[in-house]
C-alpha positions in Angstrom: 55.4 43.8 72.8 55.9 42.4 69.4 52.7 42.7 67.4 53.4 39.5 65.4 53.8 37.6 68.7 50.5 38.8 70.0 48.6 37.9 66.9 50.2 34.4 66.8 49.3 33.9 70.4 45.7 34.9 69.7 45.6 32.6 66.8 46.9 29.7 68.9 44.4 30.3 71.6 41.5 30.4 69.1 42.7 27.2 67.5 42.9 25.5 70.9 39.3 26.7 71.7 38.0 25.4 68.4 39.7 22.0 68.8 38.2 21.7 72.3 34.7 22.6 71.0 35.1 20.0 68.2 36.2 17.4 70.7 33.2 18.0 72.9 30.9 17.7 69.9 32.4 14.4 68.8 32.2 13.0 72.3 28.6 14.1 72.5 27.7 12.4 69.2 29.6 9.3 70.3 27.7 9.3 73.6 24.4 9.6 71.8 25.2 6.9 69.3 26.1 4.5 72.2 23.2 5.4 74.3 24.8 8.0 76.6 25.6 7.2 80.1 22.6 4.9 80.6 22.3 3.3 77.0 18.8 4.7 76.5 19.4 5.6 72.8 20.1 2.0 72.0 16.5 1.0 72.7 14.3 -0.2 71.3 16.5 -2.4 69.0 15.9 -5.3 66.8 18.1 -8.3 65.8 17.1 -10.5 62.8 17.3 -14.2 63.7 15.8 -16.0 60.6 16.6 -15.7 56.9 16.8 -18.0 53.9 19.9 -19.7 55.2 19.6 -19.9 58.9 16.7 -19.9 61.3 16.1 -20.0 65.1 13.3 -21.7 67.0 12.4 -22.2 70.6 10.2 -24.4 72.9 7.4 -22.8 74.9 8.3 -23.1 78.6 4.7 -22.4 79.8 1.3 -21.4 78.5 2.2 -18.3 76.5 0.4 -15.1 75.7 1.0 -13.7 72.2 0.6 -9.9 71.6 0.3 -7.7 68.5 3.3 -5.6 69.5 6.1 -6.0 72.0 5.0 -4.9 75.5 2.6 -6.0 78.1 0.1 -3.3 77.3 -0.3 -4.5 73.7 -3.4 -6.4 72.4 -3.5 -10.1 73.0 -3.9 -12.0 69.7 -3.5 -15.6 70.9 -2.6 -17.8 73.8 -0.5 -20.9 73.0 -0.5 -24.0 75.1 2.7 -25.6 76.3 2.1 -28.8 74.4 0.8 -29.7 70.9 -2.1 -31.8 69.8 0.5 -34.4 68.8 1.6 -34.7 72.5 4.9 -33.0 71.8 6.3 -29.8 73.2 4.9 -26.7 71.5 7.4 -24.5 69.7 7.6 -21.4 67.5 9.9 -20.1 64.8 11.7 -17.0 66.0 12.0 -14.3 63.4 13.7 -11.6 65.4 14.5 -10.3 68.9 13.3 -6.9 70.1 14.9 -5.4 73.1 12.8 -2.6 74.7 15.3 -2.1 77.5 18.2 -4.0 79.2 15.5 -5.9 81.2 12.7 -6.3 78.6 13.2 -8.5 75.5 10.6 -9.9 73.2 10.7 -12.3 70.3 8.8 -11.8 67.0 7.5 -15.3 66.2 5.6 -17.3 63.5 2.5 -18.8 65.0 0.7 -22.2 64.5 -2.7 -20.7 64.3 -5.4 -19.6 61.9 -5.3 -17.5 59.8 -2.2 -19.0 58.4 0.9 -16.8 58.3 0.0 -15.0 61.5 2.9 -13.6 63.5 3.1 -12.0 67.0 5.3 -11.1 69.9 6.1 -13.2 73.0 8.3 -12.5 76.0 11.8 -13.9 75.8 11.3 -15.4 79.3 8.4 -17.5 78.0 10.7 -19.5 75.6 13.6 -21.8 76.0 17.1 -20.9 74.8 17.1 -20.7 71.0 18.0 -23.6 68.7 19.5 -23.1 65.3 18.8 -24.8 62.0 20.4 -24.3 58.6 17.7 -26.0 56.5 14.7 -24.7 54.6 12.0 -26.7 52.8 10.3 -25.4 49.7 7.1 -27.0 48.5 5.9 -26.1 45.0 2.3 -27.1 44.6 2.3 -26.4 40.8 5.4 -28.5 40.0 4.4 -31.0 42.8 7.9 -31.0 44.2 9.6 -30.6 47.6 13.1 -29.2 47.8 15.3 -29.1 50.9 18.1 -26.6 51.1 20.9 -26.4 53.6 22.7 -23.0 53.9 21.0 -22.1 50.6 22.2 -25.2 48.6 19.9 -28.0 47.4 20.5 -31.2 49.4 17.3 -33.1 48.6 14.4 -33.0 46.1 11.4 -35.3 45.4 8.0 -35.4 43.8 5.0 -35.0 46.2 1.3 -35.2 46.5 -0.6 -32.2 47.7 -4.2 -31.2 48.6 -7.1 -31.5 46.2 -8.6 -28.2 44.8 -11.4 -28.2 47.4 -9.0 -29.4 50.2 -6.0 -27.3 49.3 -2.6 -27.4 50.9 -2.3 -23.8 52.3 0.3 -21.5 50.8 2.6 -19.3 52.9 5.5 -19.4 55.4 5.5 -22.1 58.0 7.9 -24.3 60.1 8.3 -27.9 61.2 6.7 -28.3 64.7 7.4 -31.9 65.4 8.6 -35.3 64.0 6.6 -38.4 64.6 7.4 -42.1 64.1 6.1 -45.5 64.9 2.6 -45.2 63.4 0.1 -48.0 63.7 -1.6 -46.7 60.6 0.3 -47.4 57.3 -1.7 -44.6 55.6 0.9 -42.2 57.1 3.9 -44.2 56.2 6.9 -44.6 58.5 7.4 -41.0 59.4 5.6 -37.7 59.6 6.4 -34.1 60.2 3.8 -31.8 61.7 4.1 -28.2 60.4 2.5 -25.0 61.6 0.2 -24.7 58.6 -3.5 -25.4 59.2 -6.3 -26.3 56.9 -8.9 -23.5 56.6 -11.6 -25.8 55.2 -11.2 -29.0 57.4 -11.2 -27.5 60.8 -12.9 -30.6 62.2 -9.8 -32.6 61.7 -8.4 -34.2 64.9 -6.1 -31.7 66.5 -7.5 -28.7 64.6 -6.5 -29.5 61.0 -2.7 -29.2 61.1 -1.0 -30.0 57.9 1.6 -32.8 57.9 4.4 -34.0 55.6 4.3 -37.8 55.7 4.7 -41.1 53.9 2.0 -43.1 52.2 0.7 -46.6 51.5 -0.4 -45.4 48.0 2.9 -44.4 46.3 1.4 -44.9 42.8 -0.7 -41.7 43.4 2.4 -39.5 43.7 2.9 -37.0 42.1 -0.7 -35.6 42.2 -3.3 -33.6 43.9 -4.5 -36.4 46.2 -4.8 -35.3 49.8 -6.9 -33.4 52.3 -4.2 -30.8 52.5 -1.2 -32.8 53.7 2.0 -33.2 51.7 2.6 -36.9 50.8 5.9 -38.4 49.9 6.8 -42.0 48.9 8.1 -43.8 52.0 11.7 -44.0 50.8 11.6 -40.2 50.2 10.1 -39.3 53.6 12.8 -41.5 55.3 15.5 -39.7 53.3 14.0 -36.3 54.2 13.8 -37.4 57.9 17.6 -37.8 58.0 18.1 -34.3 56.7 15.4 -32.0 58.0 15.3 -31.2 61.8 12.4 -29.8 63.8 12.4 -26.0 63.5 13.1 -26.0 59.7 11.2 -23.2 57.9 8.7 -24.4 55.3 7.7 -22.3 52.3 4.7 -23.5 50.4 3.9 -21.9 47.0 
């Protein structure tokens, strides 16, 4: 037999074997990357749902247990009622979704509790379908301003009143919980937003000391440090804000 033919045949067989081994390796890596036959490697996985330009929020469908980590075995840090003290549906800002398995999904949410800026995990099944907002309100306590952005662009800005030094407006990351109108008390002006921030020093307030953004019957005091912690706007400004800022809007207070 021709020696050259034999060598070429051996080389061809070796090449085919190597190609087959490489193919198996690639398929194995692809299978692992996509979770194999049962998708196990995909879990747990996280999907970000809120940033500076877009946010998601949801209504509580029932009394809801909040846990320190996703999973029913995790420590309970709070229990949220279905309704708010303003007699509206309770809601939370949803920061991300965590899927533990195809049948177990949790939301990481911002909470309307003390201490301020607390977050926790709730079961996806305890919340409504998600709502989307493209607005974000920034309150600057030093400059005494409130600035609303939509998709990252400024659409509204006004001067405000904030809490006095001994009744400070709390700093942090919050969200708009509800929108209230038709007040009988002109002190609050024609419109108010309830936000998730709470006063740490006036916990005897009705409803637990939630901070509001509202109008006023004393516009001459704005701008200034004039309130018990709420953020006050002149009535024309709160009405203009009311047309632009929906429930669920994130609120950053600095």
